[in-house]
C-alpha positions as CSV (number, residue, x, y, z in Angstrom):
1,X,5.1,-10.9,-40.6
2,X,7.7,-13.5,-41.1
3,X,9.7,-12.0,-38.2
4,X,6.9,-11.9,-35.9
5,X,6.3,-15.6,-36.5
6,X,10.0,-16.4,-35.9
7,X,9.8,-14.4,-32.6
8,X,6.7,-16.2,-31.6
9,X,8.0,-19.7,-32.6
10,X,11.1,-18.9,-30.1
11,X,8.8,-18.2,-27.3
12,X,8.7,-20.9,-24.7
13,X,5.1,-22.6,-24.4
14,X,3.3,-22.2,-21.2
15,X,2.8,-25.0,-18.9
16,X,-0.9,-25.2,-20.0
17,X,0.2,-25.4,-23.6
18,X,2.8,-28.2,-22.7
19,X,0.3,-30.1,-21.0
20,X,2.6,-30.2,-17.9
21,X,2.2,-29.0,-14.3
22,X,4.9,-26.8,-12.8
23,X,4.0,-27.9,-9.3
24,X,3.5,-25.8,-6.3
25,X,5.8,-23.4,-4.6
26,X,5.5,-22.3,-0.9
27,X,7.6,-19.4,0.0
28,X,8.2,-18.2,3.7
29,X,8.7,-14.5,2.6
30,X,8.7,-12.9,6.1
31,X,8.6,-13.6,9.8
32,X,7.7,-10.5,12.1
33,X,6.9,-10.1,15.6
34,X,3.1,-10.0,16.2
35,X,1.4,-7.7,18.7
36,X,0.8,-10.6,21.2
37,X,4.3,-11.4,21.1
38,X,4.0,-14.3,18.8
39,X,5.2,-14.5,15.2
40,X,3.5,-13.5,12.0
41,X,4.5,-15.6,8.9
42,X,3.8,-14.1,5.6
43,X,3.6,-17.1,3.2
44,X,3.5,-16.8,-0.6
45,X,2.0,-19.9,-2.4
46,X,2.3,-20.1,-6.3
47,X,0.0,-22.7,-7.9
48,X,1.7,-23.8,-11.1
49,X,-0.5,-26.5,-11.6
50,X,-3.0,-26.3,-14.7
51,X,-5.9,-26.5,-12.5
52,X,-7.3,-24.7,-9.5
53,X,-7.7,-26.1,-6.1
54,X,-11.0,-25.5,-4.2
55,X,-8.8,-26.0,-0.9
56,X,-5.2,-26.5,-0.4
57,X,-3.8,-27.0,3.4
58,X,-0.3,-28.2,4.6
59,X,0.4,-29.4,8.0
60,X,4.0,-28.2,9.2
61,X,6.4,-29.1,11.9
62,X,8.0,-25.9,13.9
63,X,11.1,-26.6,15.6
64,X,12.7,-24.4,18.2
65,X,16.4,-23.2,17.9
66,X,17.7,-26.4,19.6
67,X,15.8,-28.8,16.9
68,X,13.1,-29.8,19.1
69,X,9.5,-29.9,17.4
70,X,7.3,-27.3,19.3
71,X,4.0,-27.7,17.4
72,X,2.3,-29.1,14.1
73,X,0.0,-26.5,12.8
74,X,-2.0,-26.6,9.6
75,X,-1.7,-23.6,7.2
76,X,-4.8,-23.4,5.2
77,X,-4.4,-21.3,2.1
78,X,-7.9,-21.9,1.0
79,X,-8.9,-21.7,-2.8
80,X,-5.8,-21.4,-5.2
81,X,-6.6,-20.6,-8.5
82,X,-4.6,-22.5,-11.4
83,X,-1.7,-20.4,-12.5
84,X,-1.9,-17.6,-9.7
85,X,0.0,-16.6,-6.6
86,X,-1.6,-15.9,-3.5
87,X,-0.3,-14.4,-0.3
88,X,-1.5,-15.5,3.3
89,X,-0.6,-14.3,6.8
90,X,-0.6,-16.8,9.8
91,X,-0.2,-16.0,13.3
92,X,1.7,-18.2,15.6
93,X,0.6,-17.2,19.0
94,X,2.9,-17.2,22.1
95,X,5.7,-18.2,19.9
96,X,8.4,-15.4,19.0
97,X,10.0,-15.3,15.6
98,X,13.4,-15.6,17.1
99,X,12.7,-18.6,18.9
100,X,11.9,-20.6,15.7
101,X,14.8,-22.5,14.1
102,X,13.1,-24.5,11.3
103,X,9.8,-25.2,9.7
104,X,9.2,-28.1,7.5
105,X,6.0,-29.3,5.6
106,X,5.3,-32.2,7.4
107,X,2.0,-33.6,5.6
108,X,-0.8,-32.5,3.3
109,X,-3.9,-31.7,5.4
110,X,-6.1,-31.2,2.4
111,X,-5.6,-30.7,-1.3
112,X,-8.7,-31.0,-3.3
113,X,-9.4,-29.9,-7.1
114,X,-12.4,-27.8,-7.9
115,X,-14.3,-30.8,-9.1
116,X,-13.7,-32.5,-6.0
117,X,-10.6,-34.8,-6.9
118,X,-8.1,-35.7,-4.0
119,X,-4.9,-34.3,-5.1
120,X,-2.9,-34.8,-1.7
121,X,-0.2,-36.8,-3.4
122,X,0.2,-34.0,-6.2
123,X,0.3,-31.3,-3.5
124,X,3.2,-33.2,-2.0
125,X,5.2,-34.9,-4.6
126,X,4.9,-31.6,-6.7
127,X,5.8,-29.2,-3.8
128,X,9.0,-27.0,-3.4
129,X,9.9,-24.6,-0.7
130,X,12.0,-21.5,-0.2
131,X,12.5,-18.8,2.4
132,X,13.4,-15.3,2.4
133,X,13.9,-15.4,6.1
134,X,16.6,-16.6,8.5
135,X,14.1,-19.4,9.5
136,X,15.3,-22.7,7.6
137,X,12.1,-23.8,5.5
138,X,11.8,-26.8,3.5
139,X,10.0,-30.2,3.0
């Protein structure tokens, strides 16, 4: 019994137990050609907040290989359960993947808690980004 208590004492507390949010991670997981010649982005979002979001959507800026902004689409992830990871796919019609040089999070289009609280500031200041593709992705 004492050994079990010692093992449990050494375990790190979850974010909820510590009363801390771990923020939100946006990952550009894949960029593959779509059937229409555009680009299909697979995005992974991990909601490390201690609460769910009724809706989370970010406006991104898509740059071509020369550094020129080509478009400002909104990536709407819909509802995000607290502590849960979600995968979403977004189609960029008419924009081949190899023509995209960089994508940045430009702004928060909407970030609302399940109780209706506006969390746009949290969804920007608590946001981190990474990519598993050859497209640069960040904030």
